[in-house]
C-alpha positions in Angstrom: 0.0 0.0 0.0 2.0 2.9 -1.3 0.3 5.8 0.4 0.6 7.6 3.7 -3.2 7.9 4.4 -6.5 7.4 2.8 -9.0 10.2 3.6 -12.5 9.0 4.4 -15.5 11.3 4.6 -17.3 9.2 7.2 -16.8 6.0 9.3 -18.9 3.7 7.0 -16.5 4.5 4.2 -13.6 3.8 6.4 -15.1 0.5 7.5 -15.7 -0.5 3.9 -12.1 0.1 2.9 -10.8 -1.9 5.9 -13.3 -4.8 5.5 -13.5 -5.2 1.8 -10.3 -3.7 0.3 -7.7 -5.0 2.7 -6.7 -1.5 3.8 -5.1 -1.4 7.2 -7.0 0.8 9.7 -4.0 2.9 10.6 -3.7 3.9 6.9 -7.1 5.6 7.1 -8.3 8.9 8.6 -11.7 10.5 8.7 -11.9 14.1 7.5 -15.4 15.5 7.4 -16.6 17.4 4.3 -15.3 21.0 4.5 -17.7 23.9 3.9 -16.9 27.5 3.2 -19.6 28.6 5.6 -18.8 32.3 5.2 -19.3 32.2 1.4 -22.4 30.0 1.6 -24.1 32.4 4.0 -23.2 35.4 1.9 -24.4 33.7 -1.3 -27.7 32.8 0.4 -28.6 36.4 1.1 -28.3 37.5 -2.6 -31.9 38.3 -3.8 -31.5 37.0 -7.4 -34.9 35.6 -8.1 -38.5 35.5 -6.8 -38.2 32.4 -4.7 -41.8 31.7 -3.9 -44.6 31.0 -6.3 -46.6 33.7 -4.7 -45.4 36.3 -2.2 -48.6 35.6 -0.2 -48.0 31.9 -0.1 -48.2 30.9 3.5 -47.7 27.2 3.0 -44.7 25.4 4.5 -42.0 25.8 1.9 -39.9 22.7 1.2 -36.9 22.5 -1.2 -34.9 19.7 -2.8 -31.6 20.4 -4.5 -29.8 17.8 -6.7 -29.4 16.1 -10.0 -32.5 14.3 -11.4 -31.0 10.8 -11.4 -32.7 7.4 -10.6 -31.0 7.0 -7.3 -32.2 10.4 -6.1 -35.8 9.0 -6.2 -37.6 12.1 -7.1 -40.6 9.9 -7.9 -40.6 9.0 -4.2 -40.4 12.7 -3.3 -43.4 13.5 -5.5 -45.4 10.7 -4.0 -44.5 11.9 -0.5 -45.8 15.4 -1.3 -49.0 13.8 -2.6 -49.8 12.5 0.9 -49.5 16.0 2.4 -52.2 18.6 2.7 -51.9 20.8 -0.5 -53.1 23.8 1.5 -50.2 23.5 3.9 -47.1 22.4 1.9 -45.3 23.4 -1.3 -42.1 22.0 -2.8 -39.6 23.7 -5.0 -37.2 21.3 -6.9 -33.8 22.9 -7.8 -31.8 21.0 -10.4 -31.6 19.4 -13.8 -30.9 15.9 -15.1 -32.0 12.9 -17.1 -35.1 12.2 -15.0 -36.5 15.8 -15.0 -39.1 15.4 -17.7 -40.2 12.1 -16.3 -40.7 13.6 -12.8 -42.6 16.6 -14.3 -44.9 14.2 -16.1 -45.4 12.3 -12.8 -46.3 15.6 -11.0 -48.8 16.4 -13.7 -50.4 12.9 -13.7 -50.9 13.2 -9.9 -52.4 16.7 -10.2 -49.7 18.3 -8.1 -48.7 21.2 -10.4 -49.9 23.7 -7.8 -48.0 21.9 -5.0 -44.6 21.3 -6.8 -42.5 23.8 -8.7 -39.4 23.4 -10.7 -36.6 26.0 -10.6 -34.2 24.2 -13.0 -30.4 24.3 -12.5 -29.2 27.2 -10.4 -25.6 28.2 -10.2 -26.3 29.6 -6.8 -28.9 27.4 -5.1 -28.3 28.9 -1.6 -31.1 31.5 -1.8 -33.6 28.7 -2.5 -32.4 26.8 0.6 -32.4 29.9 2.8 -35.9 30.8 1.7 -37.3 27.3 2.5 -38.5 25.9 5.8 -36.9 22.5 5.2 -34.7 20.7 2.8 -35.9 17.2 1.7 -33.6 14.4 0.6 -35.4 11.3 -0.9 -32.5 9.2 -2.2 -32.0 5.4 -2.0 -28.3 5.9 -1.4 -25.8 8.8 -1.1 -22.2 9.3 -0.4 -21.8 12.5 1.7 -24.2 15.0 0.2 -23.0 18.5 0.9 -26.4 20.0 0.4 -27.5 18.5 3.7 -24.6 20.1 5.5 -25.2 23.4 3.6 -28.8 23.5 4.7 -27.9 22.8 8.3 -25.2 25.5 8.0 -27.9 27.9 7.0 -30.0 26.8 10.0 -32.6 25.1 7.7 -34.2 21.9 8.9 -33.5 18.7 7.0 -35.8 15.7 6.5 -34.2 12.7 4.8 -34.8 9.1 3.9 -32.5 6.5 5.7 -30.4 6.5 2.5 -27.6 4.0 2.4 -24.2 5.7 2.8 -23.1 8.6 5.0 -26.3 10.5 5.5 -27.3 9.1 8.9 -23.8 9.7 10.2 -23.8 13.2 8.8 -27.0 14.3 10.5 -26.4 12.5 13.8 -26.5 15.0 16.7 -28.1 17.8 14.7 -31.3 18.9 16.4 -32.9 20.2 13.1 -32.5 16.9 11.2 -35.0 14.0 10.9 -34.6 10.6 9.3 -37.7 8.9 8.0 -38.3 5.3 9.2 -38.2 3.7 5.8 -37.3 4.1 2.2 -40.9 4.8 1.2 -43.0 7.8 0.1 -45.5 7.2 3.0 -42.7 7.2 5.6 -41.0 10.3 4.1 -44.3 12.2 3.9 -45.1 11.2 7.5 -41.6 12.4 8.6 -42.2 15.8 6.9 -45.6 16.2 8.5 -44.5 15.2 12.0 -41.4 17.5 11.8 -43.6 20.4 10.8 -46.1 19.7 13.7 -43.2 19.5 16.2 -42.1 23.0 15.3 -38.8 21.9 13.6 -39.5 24.1 10.6 -39.6 27.3 12.7 -36.9 29.7 11.7 -33.9 29.5 14.1 -31.1 32.0 14.1 -29.0 30.0 16.6 -26.0 28.6 14.7 -25.5 24.9 14.5 -22.3 24.5 16.4 -21.7 21.0 15.1 -21.5 22.3 11.6 -19.0 24.9 12.6 -16.9 22.4 14.6 -16.9 19.5 12.1 -17.2 21.1 8.7 -16.0 24.7 8.6 -13.2 24.7 6.1 -11.2 27.2 8.2 -11.3 24.8 11.1 -10.5 21.7 9.1 -7.5 23.2 7.3 
């Protein structure tokens, strides 16, 4: 093994290398994903677009940010929104990808066009995250999705599926993060609804100290 150290983003990755690739434990080190929190917060405050469908829209504003790919399970996200009260919840999807038109057709077929909006690819997605009440992740599996950390760094709540990979470890200990019980639309919808009723979506200006301690690039470097 001709290397000094292998950097792992989370412990499950470290375990996989040791268990399945014959890498010695002492050759690995965990370094959490670094975030430029200062730049993210500055970018989130740029008023570039009208972020809500209607300035009078008082519904809970949910956001998803990511590539429209099969593993992201936007079909599950659409079906989760379908079980929520349309008078109380609205979702904005930020991103582009091979599954986008399929997902749009699914939304139309379920009669959810007033409940789900599409913002397309955004070079700066942070205003959309900052304007939301919660970020939703619906994936089957993930590595270490920065968007989850970025939302928590902006003090925005996160509701996620129990996606295989590093998500559960990433959100552990964060008071504004919730993991659904199962990889299903019903479970995800229920988690969103229960999080909303518990007050998790209320705006909170208190910084998430875990994000600063574990992920601030200035601290890591």
